[in-house]
C-alpha positions in Angstrom: 35.1 -41.3 -50.5 31.4 -41.3 -51.3 29.8 -37.9 -51.8 27.4 -38.3 -48.8 30.1 -39.5 -46.5 32.4 -36.6 -47.5 29.6 -34.0 -47.0 28.8 -35.5 -43.5 32.5 -35.4 -42.6 32.9 -31.8 -43.6 29.8 -30.8 -41.9 31.2 -32.0 -38.6 34.1 -29.5 -38.7 34.1 -26.6 -36.4 32.6 -23.8 -38.5 34.2 -20.5 -39.5 33.8 -18.0 -36.6 32.7 -15.3 -39.1 33.3 -12.4 -36.7 34.7 -9.8 -39.1 32.3 -8.2 -41.6 35.0 -6.3 -43.4 36.6 -9.6 -44.4 33.2 -10.8 -45.8 33.3 -14.0 -43.9 30.7 -16.6 -44.7 30.5 -20.3 -44.0 31.0 -22.7 -47.0 28.7 -25.5 -45.8 29.8 -29.1 -46.0 27.3 -30.1 -48.7 28.5 -27.4 -51.0 32.2 -27.9 -50.2 31.8 -31.6 -50.9 29.8 -31.1 -54.2 32.4 -28.5 -55.5 35.5 -30.4 -54.5 34.2 -33.6 -56.0 33.8 -31.6 -59.2 37.4 -30.4 -58.9 38.4 -34.0 -58.5 36.5 -35.0 -61.6 38.3 -32.4 -63.8 41.7 -32.4 -62.2 42.1 -35.6 -60.1 43.3 -34.5 -56.7 45.2 -37.7 -56.0 48.8 -37.0 -55.1 48.4 -33.3 -55.9 49.8 -30.3 -54.0 46.9 -28.0 -53.2 46.8 -24.3 -52.1 43.7 -23.2 -50.3 43.6 -19.4 -50.3 41.4 -17.6 -47.8 41.0 -21.0 -46.2 38.7 -20.0 -43.3 38.0 -23.1 -41.2 39.8 -25.3 -43.8 36.7 -27.0 -45.3 37.9 -26.9 -48.9 41.5 -28.0 -48.3 40.4 -30.7 -45.8 38.0 -32.0 -48.5 41.0 -32.2 -50.9 42.9 -34.2 -48.3 40.1 -36.7 -48.0 40.1 -37.0 -51.8 43.8 -37.9 -51.9 45.8 -34.7 -52.1 49.4 -35.2 -51.3 49.7 -31.9 -49.4 47.5 -28.9 -48.7 48.8 -25.4 -47.8 46.1 -23.3 -46.1 46.4 -19.5 -46.2 44.1 -17.4 -43.9 44.2 -13.8 -42.8 42.0 -13.9 -39.7 43.7 -15.1 -36.5 40.4 -16.5 -35.0 39.8 -18.5 -38.2 43.3 -19.8 -38.1 42.7 -21.1 -34.6 39.6 -22.9 -35.8 41.5 -24.2 -38.9 44.2 -25.6 -36.6 41.6 -27.3 -34.4 40.0 -28.9 -37.5 43.3 -30.1 -38.7 44.0 -31.5 -35.3 40.8 -33.6 -35.5 42.1 -35.4 -38.6 44.0 -38.7 -38.5 47.8 -38.6 -38.3 48.2 -39.4 -42.0 46.1 -36.4 -43.1 47.5 -34.0 -40.4 51.1 -34.5 -41.6 50.2 -33.5 -45.1 49.2 -29.9 -44.1 50.8 -26.5 -43.7 49.0 -23.5 -42.3 50.1 -19.9 -43.1 48.7 -16.9 -41.3 48.9 -14.1 -43.9 46.8 -11.3 -45.1 47.1 -11.2 -48.9 47.4 -7.7 -50.2 48.6 -6.3 -46.9 51.8 -8.2 -46.6 54.3 -9.9 -48.8 53.4 -13.5 -49.7 55.1 -15.9 -52.1 52.9 -18.8 -53.0 54.5 -22.3 -52.7 54.8 -24.5 -55.7 51.5 -26.3 -56.1 49.4 -28.2 -58.7 45.9 -26.9 -57.9 44.5 -23.8 -56.2 41.1 -23.6 -54.6 39.6 -20.4 -53.2 36.3 -18.9 -52.2 37.5 -15.2 -51.9 35.5 -12.3 -50.5 33.2 -11.1 -53.2 33.7 -7.3 -52.7 30.3 -6.6 -51.4 31.6 -4.7 -48.3 35.0 -3.7 -49.7 35.4 -3.1 -53.4 38.0 -5.4 -55.1 38.5 -7.4 -51.9 38.8 -10.5 -54.0 41.7 -9.3 -56.1 44.7 -10.0 -53.7 43.6 -13.7 -53.5 42.9 -14.0 -57.3 46.2 -12.3 -58.2 48.1 -14.7 -55.8 46.2 -17.7 -57.4 47.0 -16.6 -60.9 50.7 -16.1 -60.0 51.2 -19.7 -58.9 52.8 -22.6 -60.8 49.4 -24.4 -60.6 47.9 -26.1 -63.6 44.4 -25.3 -62.5 42.8 -22.6 -60.3 39.3 -23.3 -59.0 37.3 -20.2 -57.8 33.8 -19.9 -56.2 32.3 -16.4 -56.7 29.0 -14.6 -57.1 27.4 -15.5 -60.4 27.4 -11.8 -61.4 31.1 -11.4 -61.0 32.2 -11.0 -64.6 35.6 -9.5 -63.9 37.1 -12.9 -63.1 37.4 -14.0 -66.7 39.2 -10.8 -67.7 41.6 -11.0 -64.8 42.4 -14.6 -65.7 42.9 -13.8 -69.3 45.2 -10.9 -68.5 47.3 -13.3 -66.4 47.5 -15.8 -69.2 44.8 -18.2 -68.1 41.8 -19.6 -70.0 38.6 -20.5 -68.1 35.5 -22.6 -68.1 32.5 -22.8 -65.8 32.3 -26.0 -63.8 28.9 -25.5 -62.0 26.3 -22.9 -61.0 24.6 -23.4 -57.7 23.1 -21.8 -54.6 25.1 -20.5 -51.7 23.3 -20.2 -48.3 23.8 -16.9 -46.4 22.7 -17.2 -42.8 21.9 -14.1 -40.9 25.1 -13.6 -38.9 25.8 -9.9 -39.1 23.8 -7.0 -37.6 22.7 -5.6 -40.9 21.0 -8.8 -42.0 17.2 -8.5 -41.7 16.3 -12.0 -42.8 17.2 -15.1 -40.9 18.7 -16.7 -43.9 18.8 -16.3 -47.7 20.6 -17.8 -50.7 22.5 -16.3 -53.6 23.6 -17.9 -56.9 27.3 -18.6 -57.3 29.5 -19.9 -60.1 32.5 -22.3 -59.8 35.2 -21.4 -62.3 38.1 -23.5 -63.5 41.0 -21.5 -64.8 43.6 -23.5 -66.8 46.5 -23.1 -69.1 45.6 -22.6 -72.8 44.8 -26.0 -74.4 43.8 -27.7 -71.1 40.1 -27.3 -71.3 38.2 -30.3 -69.7 34.6 -29.4 -70.3 32.7 -29.1 -73.6 30.3 -26.3 -72.6 30.9 -23.2 -74.6 31.8 -20.1 -72.5 30.2 -16.7 -73.0 
């Protein structure tokens, strides 16, 4: 699928309801989701791979993976409203894509969760702005999987990711640095919209580095 076509397809999905500030819910827009997942596909080839989308929201990342050839995507989301939207978005897909999905309603860190056997993990976790360390249950789950690569989008100033990955036996590399748009959707927002810089990380098993850029 061409990048523009994928971005348009993802932009037509019903957006994340973003109703719970404590869960730090923000919309990952179709353009960014397309750009990032195409980068994931470049480094790890999503064709016929089993993907785990942690903190899936409306499913935009996992659905992008389906369009790029993933064999199966497991979506995990804590918020019941978001799960309803996620199911609606999956229902809008063609039958071939729909039958390659599993949706799990689970709050990581608050209840037991055993990740399925997967090849690739994608996640845009809460960044810990409202609740300290809110990202850790998702990251810990990602690093405990059988995956060969874990792709994480996080704020550019989040330096703890590398240490967490290393402690769990993963090496890492930075795939891309870009802007994340933050619309004014909560009461404490005083501006209509703003942007913030984010980094897309690729965690991998030692010896499986795909990029030539030196990490700091």
